[in-house]
C-alpha positions in Angstrom: -19.5 18.3 26.0 -17.3 19.0 23.0 -13.3 21.1 23.5 -13.8 24.4 23.5 -10.7 27.5 24.0 -10.9 28.9 27.2 -8.0 31.9 26.8 -5.3 33.1 24.2 -2.6 31.5 25.8 1.9 31.6 24.5 4.1 28.6 24.4 7.8 29.5 25.1 10.6 26.4 25.1 13.4 27.3 27.1 14.1 23.9 28.8 12.7 24.2 31.5 10.5 21.6 33.1 7.8 23.4 35.4 5.1 21.7 37.1 0.8 22.8 36.8 1.4 23.2 33.1 -1.8 21.7 30.3 -1.1 18.4 30.2 0.5 18.4 26.5 3.4 20.5 27.7 6.4 18.6 29.3 8.9 21.5 29.0 8.8 25.1 28.4 6.0 27.8 30.2 2.1 28.5 28.5 1.5 31.8 29.7 -2.7 32.6 29.6 -3.8 36.1 29.0 -7.0 38.2 27.2 -5.3 38.7 24.1 -1.8 36.9 22.5 0.4 40.3 22.9 -0.7 39.2 26.9 1.1 36.7 27.0 4.4 37.7 24.7 4.5 40.7 27.4 4.5 38.7 30.8 6.9 35.7 29.2 8.8 39.0 28.2 9.3 39.5 31.8 11.0 36.3 31.6 13.9 36.8 29.5 14.0 40.6 30.2 14.8 40.5 26.2 12.3 40.9 23.4 14.0 38.9 21.2 12.1 34.9 22.9 10.4 33.1 20.0 6.6 31.9 21.0 4.3 30.1 20.0 1.0 31.7 19.9 -2.1 29.4 20.8 -5.1 28.3 23.0 -5.4 26.9 26.2 -8.6 24.3 25.8 -11.2 23.0 28.1 -9.4 20.0 28.6 -6.0 21.3 29.9 -4.7 21.9 26.4 -2.3 23.9 25.2 -3.1 24.2 21.2 -1.8 26.8 18.3 -3.6 29.1 16.0 -4.9 25.8 13.0 -5.8 23.4 15.7 -7.4 26.6 17.1 -9.5 27.2 14.5 -11.3 23.1 14.1 -12.0 23.5 18.0 -13.8 26.8 17.3 -15.6 26.2 14.3 -16.5 22.6 15.7 -17.4 23.4 19.8 -19.4 26.6 18.0 -17.1 29.4 19.2 -16.9 30.9 15.9 -19.4 30.7 12.6 -16.6 30.1 9.8 -14.4 27.9 9.5 -10.6 29.7 9.3 -6.8 28.3 8.9 -5.9 29.8 11.6 -7.9 31.5 14.6 -7.4 35.0 16.4 -8.7 35.8 20.1 -10.2 38.7 17.8 -12.2 35.6 16.1 -13.7 34.8 19.8 -14.2 38.0 21.8 
């Protein structure tokens, strides 16, 4: 079965090593949610400030974090969207 997208996610590289992160994330933390704003709200609680810089993307069925650009390709190739886009948004999936 081809890789497909599971949910919206955001990655924040705070320089800390953690267990139980996606297989391609050695440092930092990935937070998942229904929409990207849910992920960013959760991450902002870690920092207690609104100014953290995150990379928005998605978690895949093979336990990888991918950015919006790679997610667009995966979603198209897996049939989750009917048109190939440059960047994927959670609204494109559900």
